[in-house]
C-alpha positions in Angstrom: 0.0 0.0 0.0 1.2 3.5 -0.9 1.0 5.4 2.4 2.6 8.7 1.3 0.9 12.0 1.6 3.9 14.3 1.6 5.8 14.9 -1.6 9.0 17.0 -2.0 9.8 19.4 -4.8 13.5 20.4 -4.5 14.5 24.0 -5.2 17.1 22.8 -7.7 17.1 26.0 -9.7 16.3 28.5 -7.0 13.9 30.2 -9.5 10.2 30.3 -10.4 10.7 27.0 -12.2 10.7 25.2 -8.9 7.5 27.0 -7.8 5.7 26.1 -11.0 6.5 22.4 -10.5 5.2 22.6 -6.9 1.9 24.2 -8.0 1.7 21.8 -10.9 2.2 18.7 -8.8 -0.4 20.0 -6.2 -2.9 20.6 -9.0 -2.4 17.2 -10.7 -2.6 15.2 -7.5 -5.6 17.2 -6.3 -7.4 16.5 -9.6 -6.5 12.8 -9.3 -7.9 12.6 -5.8 -11.0 14.5 -6.8 -11.7 12.0 -9.7 -11.2 9.2 -7.1 -14.0 10.8 -5.0 -11.5 11.5 -2.2 -12.4 14.5 -0.1 -9.2 16.1 1.1 -7.3 19.4 1.3 -4.1 19.8 -0.7 -1.5 22.2 0.7 1.9 23.6 -0.3 4.6 24.5 2.2 8.0 26.0 1.8 10.5 24.1 3.9 13.7 25.9 2.9 15.4 23.7 0.4 12.2 22.2 -1.0 8.5 22.6 -1.2 6.2 20.0 0.4 3.0 19.1 -1.3 0.7 17.6 1.3 -2.3 15.7 -0.2 -4.0 15.5 3.2 -4.5 11.8 3.0 -2.2 8.8 2.1 -2.6 7.8 -1.5 -3.8 4.2 -1.8 -2.7 1.8 -4.5 -6.3 1.0 -5.5 -7.0 4.6 -6.3 -4.0 4.6 -8.6 -4.9 1.4 -10.3 -8.5 2.6 -10.9 -7.3 6.0 -12.3 -8.6 7.0 -15.7 -7.3 9.7 -18.1 -8.0 13.3 -16.9 -7.3 16.8 -17.9 -5.8 19.6 -15.8 -5.0 22.3 -18.5 -6.4 23.2 -21.9 -5.0 23.0 -25.3 -4.4 26.5 -26.6 -5.8 26.8 -30.1 -5.0 29.4 -32.8 -4.5 29.8 -36.5 -1.3 27.7 -36.4 -2.5 25.3 -33.7 -5.8 23.7 -34.6 -7.3 21.0 -32.5 -5.8 17.6 -33.2 -8.2 15.6 -35.4 -7.9 12.5 -33.3 -8.6 14.3 -30.1 -12.0 15.9 -30.8 -13.1 16.0 -27.2 -10.0 17.8 -25.9 -10.6 20.9 -23.8 -9.5 24.0 -25.6 -9.0 27.8 -25.2 -8.8 29.9 -28.3 -6.4 32.8 -28.4 -8.2 34.9 -31.0 -11.6 34.4 -29.3 -10.0 35.4 -26.0 -8.6 38.6 -27.5 -12.0 39.4 -29.1 -13.8 39.0 -25.8 -11.3 41.2 -24.0 -11.6 43.9 -26.6 -15.4 43.8 -26.5 -15.2 44.1 -22.7 -13.0 47.2 -22.8 -15.0 48.8 -25.5 -18.2 48.4 -23.6 -16.6 49.7 -20.4 -15.5 52.8 -22.3 -19.0 53.4 -23.7 -20.6 53.1 -20.3 -18.0 55.4 -18.7 -18.8 58.0 -21.3 -22.4 57.8 -20.1 -21.2 58.4 -16.5 -21.8 54.8 -15.4 -19.3 53.8 -12.7 -18.6 51.6 -9.7 -20.8 48.6 -9.0 -23.3 49.6 -11.7 -20.4 49.5 -14.3 -19.2 46.1 -13.1 -22.7 44.6 -13.2 -23.4 46.0 -16.7 -20.2 44.4 -18.1 -20.1 41.2 -16.1 -21.2 39.0 -19.0 -18.4 40.3 -21.2 -15.6 40.1 -18.6 -13.0 37.5 -19.7 -12.1 34.7 -17.3 -9.3 35.5 -14.9 -6.8 33.4 -16.7 -7.3 35.1 -20.1 -3.8 36.6 -19.7 -2.3 33.1 -19.5 -4.1 32.2 -22.8 -2.8 35.3 -24.6 0.6 34.9 -23.0 1.0 31.4 -24.4 -0.6 32.5 -27.7 2.0 35.3 -28.2 4.2 33.8 -30.9 7.1 35.9 -29.7 7.2 33.9 -26.5 7.7 30.7 -28.7 5.8 28.5 -26.2 2.4 27.6 -27.6 3.7 24.6 -29.5 5.6 23.2 -26.6 2.7 23.8 -24.2 0.3 22.0 -26.5 2.7 19.1 -27.1 2.7 18.6 -23.3 -1.1 18.7 -23.1 -1.3 16.1 -25.9 1.3 13.9 -24.4 -0.4 13.8 -21.0 -3.7 12.8 -22.6 -2.3 10.3 -25.2 0.0 8.5 -22.7 -2.9 8.5 -20.2 -5.0 6.5 -22.5 -2.9 3.5 -21.6 -0.7 4.6 -18.8 -2.6 6.8 -16.3 -1.6 4.6 -13.3 2.0 4.6 -14.5 2.0 8.3 -14.9 0.6 8.8 -11.4 3.2 6.4 -9.9 5.9 8.2 -11.8 4.9 11.5 -10.4 4.9 10.1 -6.9 8.3 8.6 -7.4 9.8 11.8 -8.8 9.0 13.6 -5.6 9.0 10.8 -3.0 11.8 12.5 -1.1 14.0 15.6 -1.6 16.9 13.5 -3.0 14.8 11.3 -5.3 16.8 10.2 -8.4 14.6 11.8 -11.0 16.8 10.6 -13.9 16.3 7.0 -12.8 12.6 7.5 -12.4 12.4 9.0 -15.9 14.4 6.1 -17.3 11.9 3.6 -15.6 9.0 5.4 -17.2 10.7 5.2 -20.6 11.4 1.5 -20.2 7.7 0.9 -19.2 6.4 2.7 -22.3 8.9 1.5 -24.8 6.5 -0.5 -26.8 4.2 2.4 -27.3 7.0 4.6 -28.6 6.3 7.7 -26.4 9.2 10.1 -26.3 10.5 10.7 -22.8 11.8 14.3 -23.3 10.8 17.6 -24.8 12.5 20.9 -25.6 12.5 23.2 -22.5 10.6 26.5 -23.0 11.9 29.7 -21.5 8.4 30.4 -20.1 8.9 27.4 -17.7 12.7 27.6 -17.5 13.8 31.3 -17.7 17.0 30.5 -15.9 18.1 28.3 -18.9 18.5 31.3 -21.2 21.8 31.3 -23.1 23.9 34.1 -24.5 24.7 36.2 -21.4 28.4 36.0 -22.1 28.3 36.7 -25.9 31.0 39.2 -27.0 28.2 41.3 -28.5 25.3 41.4 -26.0 22.5 41.7 -28.6 20.9 38.3 -28.2 19.7 36.1 -25.4 18.2 32.8 -26.5 17.4 29.3 -25.3 19.4 26.4 -26.7 17.7 23.1 -27.5 17.8 21.9 -23.9 15.8 18.7 -23.2 13.9 17.8 -20.1 11.8 14.8 -19.0 8.4 15.6 -20.4 6.5 15.0 -17.2 8.5 17.7 -15.3 7.8 20.1 -18.1 4.1 19.2 -18.0 4.0 20.1 -14.3 5.6 23.5 -15.1 2.9 24.1 -17.7 0.2 23.3 -15.2 1.9 25.5 -12.6 1.8 28.4 -15.1 -2.0 28.2 -15.2 -2.1 27.9 -11.4 0.2 30.6 -10.1 1.4 32.8 -13.0 0.2 36.4 -13.7 1.6 37.6 -17.0 1.7 41.3 -17.8 3.1 43.6 -20.5 4.5 46.9 -19.4 3.2 50.1 -20.8 6.4 52.0 -21.1 8.9 49.5 -22.6 9.1 46.4 -24.8 9.0 44.3 -21.7 6.9 41.4 -20.4 6.8 40.7 -16.7 5.7 37.4 -15.3 4.8 37.1 -11.6 4.7 33.7 -10.0 3.5 33.3 -6.4 5.9 31.9 -3.9 3.9 30.1 -1.1 4.9 29.7 2.5 1.9 27.7 3.8 -1.1 27.7 1.5 -4.1 25.6 0.8 -4.5 25.0 -3.0 -8.2 25.7 -3.1 -7.9 28.9 -1.1 -5.0 30.0 -3.3 -7.1 29.5 -6.5 -9.8 31.8 -5.1 -7.4 34.6 -4.2 -5.2 34.3 -7.3 -8.2 34.4 -9.6 -9.3 37.8 -8.1 -5.7 39.0 -8.3 -5.3 38.2 -12.0 -8.6 39.7 -12.8 -7.6 43.1 -11.1 -4.0 43.3 -12.2 -3.6 45.6 -15.2 -0.6 46.6 -17.1 1.6 49.4 -15.7 5.1 50.8 -16.1 8.0 48.5 -15.5 8.7 49.6 -11.9 5.2 50.5 -11.0 4.0 47.1 -12.1 6.2 45.4 -9.5 4.8 47.6 -6.8 1.2 47.3 -7.8 1.4 43.5 -8.0 2.6 43.0 -4.4 0.3 45.6 -3.0 -2.7 44.3 -4.8 -2.1 40.7 -4.0 -1.7 41.4 -0.3 -4.9 43.5 -0.3 -6.9 40.7 -2.0 -5.5 38.0 0.3 -6.7 40.1 3.3 -10.1 40.8 1.7 -10.6 37.1 1.1 -9.6 36.2 4.6 -12.2 38.6 6.0 -14.9 37.4 3.5 -14.3 33.7 4.4 -13.8 34.5 8.2 -10.5 32.7 7.7 -8.0 34.8 9.6 -6.6 31.6 11.1 -4.5 31.2 7.9 -2.1 33.8 9.3 -1.6 31.7 12.5 -1.9 34.9 14.6 1.1 36.1 12.6 1.8 38.0 9.5 1.4 37.8 5.7 4.8 35.9 5.5 3.1 32.9 7.3 1.0 32.4 4.2 3.0 33.7 1.2 6.7 34.7 0.9 6.4 36.9 -2.2 6.6 36.7 -5.9 9.2 35.4 -8.4 9.5 37.8 -11.3 10.8 37.0 -14.8 11.4 39.9 -17.1 11.4 39.4 -20.9 12.5 42.0 -23.4 11.6 42.2 -27.1 15.1 42.2 -28.6 13.8 41.3 -32.1 10.5 41.5 -33.9 9.9 37.8 -33.5 11.0 36.9 -30.0 11.1 37.9 -26.3 14.1 36.8 -24.4 14.8 36.5 -20.7 16.6 39.5 -19.3 16.2 39.3 -15.5 15.0 37.1 -12.7 14.2 38.7 -9.4 12.1 38.2 -6.2 9.7 40.6 -4.6 8.7 40.3 -1.0 5.1 41.2 0.1 4.4 44.2 2.3 4.7 42.4 5.6 3.9 45.4 7.8 1.5 44.1 10.4 3.4 41.7 12.8 0.2 40.0 14.0 -3.1 39.7 12.1 -5.7 38.4 14.5 -9.0 40.2 13.9 -11.1 41.5 11.0 -10.3 45.0 12.4 -6.5 44.3 12.0 -7.0 43.1 8.4 -9.3 46.0 7.6 -6.8 48.6 8.8 -4.1 46.9 6.8 -6.3 47.0 3.7 -6.8 50.7 4.1 -3.1 51.3 4.2 -2.5 49.1 1.1 -5.3 50.8 -0.9 -3.9 54.3 0.0 -0.4 53.4 -1.0 -1.6 51.8 -4.3 -3.5 55.0 -5.1 -0.5 57.2 -4.4 1.8 55.0 -6.4 -0.5 55.0 -9.4 -0.5 58.8 -9.5 3.3 59.0 -9.9 4.4 59.5 -13.5 7.0 56.8 -14.3 8.0 58.5 -17.5 9.7 61.4 -15.7 13.2 60.9 -14.1 11.8 62.2 -10.7 8.8 59.8 -10.8 11.0 56.8 -11.9 13.4 57.5 -9.0 10.6 57.7 -6.5 9.1 54.4 -7.7 12.5 52.7 -7.4 12.8 53.9 -3.8 9.3 52.7 -3.0 9.9 49.3 -4.6 13.0 48.8 -2.4 10.8 49.6 0.6 7.8 47.4 -0.2 9.6 44.4 -1.6 12.1 44.2 1.3 10.2 46.0 4.1 13.2 48.4 4.2 12.0 51.4 6.2 15.0 53.6 5.3 14.0 53.5 1.7 10.5 54.6 2.7 11.9 57.6 4.6 13.9 58.5 1.5 10.8 58.1 -0.7 8.6 60.3 1.6 11.2 63.0 1.7 11.5 63.1 -2.2 7.7 62.6 -2.5 7.2 65.9 -0.6 8.8 67.8 -3.4 7.0 65.8 -6.1 3.7 66.4 -4.3 4.2 70.2 -3.9 5.2 70.5 -7.5 2.1 68.6 -8.7 -0.4 70.5 -6.5 1.2 73.8 -7.6 0.5 72.8 -11.3 -3.1 71.9 -10.4 -2.5 68.1 -10.6 -4.6 67.3 -7.5 -4.8 63.6 -8.4 -1.3 63.5 -6.8 -2.3 63.4 -3.1 -0.6 63.4 0.3 -0.5 60.3 2.4 -2.9 60.4 5.4 -1.6 61.0 8.9 -3.8 58.2 10.2 -2.4 55.5 7.9 1.2 56.7 8.2 0.9 56.5 12.0 -0.5 53.0 11.7 2.3 51.9 9.4 5.1 53.2 11.5 3.6 51.8 14.7 3.4 48.4 13.0 6.8 48.3 11.5 8.8 50.3 14.1 6.9 50.3 17.4 9.7 52.3 19.1 8.8 55.3 16.9 5.5 55.6 18.7 7.2 57.7 21.4 8.0 60.3 18.7 4.6 60.2 17.0 2.8 60.6 20.3 4.9 63.6 21.4 2.9 66.8 21.4 5.9 68.9 20.5 6.6 66.7 17.5 3.0 66.9 16.3 2.9 70.7 16.7 6.0 71.2 14.6 4.7 68.7 11.9 1.6 70.8 11.9 3.7 74.0 11.3 5.4 72.3 8.3 2.0 71.4 6.9 0.6 74.9 7.4 3.6 76.3 5.6 3.5 73.9 2.6 0.4 71.8 1.8 -2.4 73.9 3.3 -1.5 77.2 1.6 -1.1 75.4 -1.7 -4.6 73.8 -1.4 -6.0 77.2 -0.4 -4.4 78.8 -3.4 -1.7 81.5 -3.8 -4.2 84.3 -4.2 -6.4 83.3 -1.3 -3.9 82.2 1.4 -2.7 84.9 3.8 0.5 82.9 4.4 3.5 82.2 2.3 4.2 78.8 0.7 7.6 77.3 1.8 8.7 75.5 -1.4 11.5 72.9 -0.8 11.1 72.9 3.0 11.2 69.1 3.2 14.4 68.9 1.1 16.0 71.7 3.0 15.5 70.0 6.4 16.6 66.7 4.9 19.9 68.2 3.7 20.8 69.2 7.3 19.6 65.9 9.0 22.9 64.1 9.0 24.2 66.1 12.0 22.2 66.9 15.0 23.5 70.5 15.5 23.0 71.4 11.8 19.5 70.0 11.9 18.5 71.7 15.1 19.8 75.0 13.6 17.8 74.5 10.4 14.7 73.6 12.3 15.2 76.5 14.7 15.4 78.9 11.7 12.2 77.5 10.3 10.3 77.7 13.6 11.4 81.3 14.2 10.3 82.4 10.6 7.1 80.5 11.1 6.3 82.3 14.3 7.3 85.7 13.0 5.0 85.3 9.9 2.2 83.9 12.1 2.2 87.0 14.3 2.5 89.5 11.3 -0.4 88.0 9.5 -2.5 87.8 12.7 -1.9 91.5 13.3 -2.4 92.5 9.7 -5.8 90.7 9.5 -6.8 91.7 13.0 -6.9 88.1 14.0 -9.1 86.8 11.2 -6.3 84.8 9.5 -4.6 82.6 12.0 -2.6 79.5 12.7 -1.2 77.9 15.9 2.1 79.2 17.2 5.1 77.0 18.1 5.9 77.2 21.8 9.2 76.9 23.6 7.9 73.6 25.1 7.5 72.3 21.6 11.1 73.2 20.7 12.4 71.6 23.9 10.4 68.4 23.3 11.8 68.0 19.8 15.4 68.7 21.0 15.0 65.9 23.5 13.7 63.6 20.7 16.8 64.4 18.6 19.0 63.5 21.6 17.2 60.2 22.1 16.5 59.0 18.6 18.9 60.9 16.4 18.4 63.9 14.0 17.9 61.8 10.9 15.0 59.8 12.4 13.3 62.9 13.8 13.8 64.7 10.5 12.4 61.8 8.4 9.3 61.6 10.6 8.7 65.4 10.6 8.9 65.5 6.9 6.6 62.5 6.5 3.9 63.9 8.8 4.5 67.5 7.8 3.5 66.6 4.2 0.7 64.2 5.3 -2.9 65.1 5.7 -6.1 63.3 6.6 -8.7 63.9 3.9 -11.4 66.5 4.5 -13.7 68.4 2.1 -12.7 71.7 3.6 -10.7 71.8 6.9 -10.8 74.2 9.7 -7.2 74.9 9.0 -7.9 76.2 5.5 -10.7 78.4 6.9 -8.3 79.8 9.4 -5.6 80.4 6.8 -8.0 82.5 4.6 -9.6 84.4 7.4 -13.0 82.8 7.0 -15.0 82.6 10.2 -15.9 78.9 9.5 -15.2 76.2 7.0 -17.1 76.4 3.7 -19.8 73.7 3.3 
């Protein structure tokens, strides 16, 4: 009796290829058990040097012997890839029909938006036209420049044709390939070949760069103008699992500002297969093409947001095990392909993105809800940054360093530079570029760096952050002609320049506070008290000096700039009314 329920996928390449195999194996074994009428839960777990696929129940010999041919992925048809005449019942997905449906969906959305239809009403009106979540996988495989459709379809055919006589053998071979982390896969492949010799099934296929981006050749060419795959061969069953994994855990995109394709493959930590499928379907459905850097950021923010939303909807916060996002998913493997010729994309880069693992313990729906609010706000702010400009591109690179590695120093750098970008945008009337909210910044810093709470809760710190805001953001929103107070352009960058040394920073901050108080008094007298803003007190100054001594000038400066240029949303704040001399906020 076969009593195994744990199967081991070694991380032999250290790339997304290993992840594809793990997801593919989980899917195939799950479908096999489903067809055997076995109710179970299949899970994937990262155990360091390998992935564990847990079928939830030992696999019995009688289930294997009774197994019949089954499908897990579809044959991708197109003009050059018709359905095989001798496989009329094969499940198919048509590339051209998929594109037509997507184009009809987008056109209908545009028509309705022109008629001012939006939100839930728009979604409901276009629901019948919306393509399935995996439509990008169909078009990805169908892009002739990826040179993968033929290999993919060959694998689908081989699984079905060999299964007509050898489904039990195929299942046993899969189990043997991953029976333990050190299984001799070459020997297992040889055994399969020997067992099927009389039926003349080939045991190997050409490896596709979609499934094996690490196998690209040409990196060391004397002239770096070509990066190609050779004719590397691989045991067909391993390649089939990679193809299945592509459908299960791959989100392909095409960037909007370069001849690049980016493929995101989820890297699980401890994940139920069925739960993953629900979350990932929503993720692929909502992931749209962006610029090259922005796409990375949006992908990790959006996936984390959807994972949390699904956990609330399912009342399934237990998946986080009273811990963080990293208890469920580690991040995403990324393969970048560039169009170096008219006819082929080639692998240019392999990387890994961590997820925004900001909340150390997700225990309640309130925790998850607050986390989602932060993620949504960050996604909105990032999408408003213009990647086509050098300033916007640099900002996005800083933010990507922060979000993919939870590197707080990069976020401080980003916020300091974002202050200038924000002021410039508002000054030009680009109000779609918006400040971060104080509430969510405070939540984020409290989650990631609890020791900073002592700074954020200090009244002196908050009063000086208020003064920065009243000298920059608020008069800009009020408008030059209406505000009674000057706009201090470049204040955040000026403070940042002096933050390296405590004495210099204290001097720069002291100069600002003195000028701020002087202007506050002049305007108050000139308007007979109608235009006003709160003064900075000596107690505020003393409090911030103590914070500098305790936490360092750079940390205090970073937080002052972050909160000085942050603002909770209001239609019309009391601060703005005070700045203009109005007796009360406008309705």
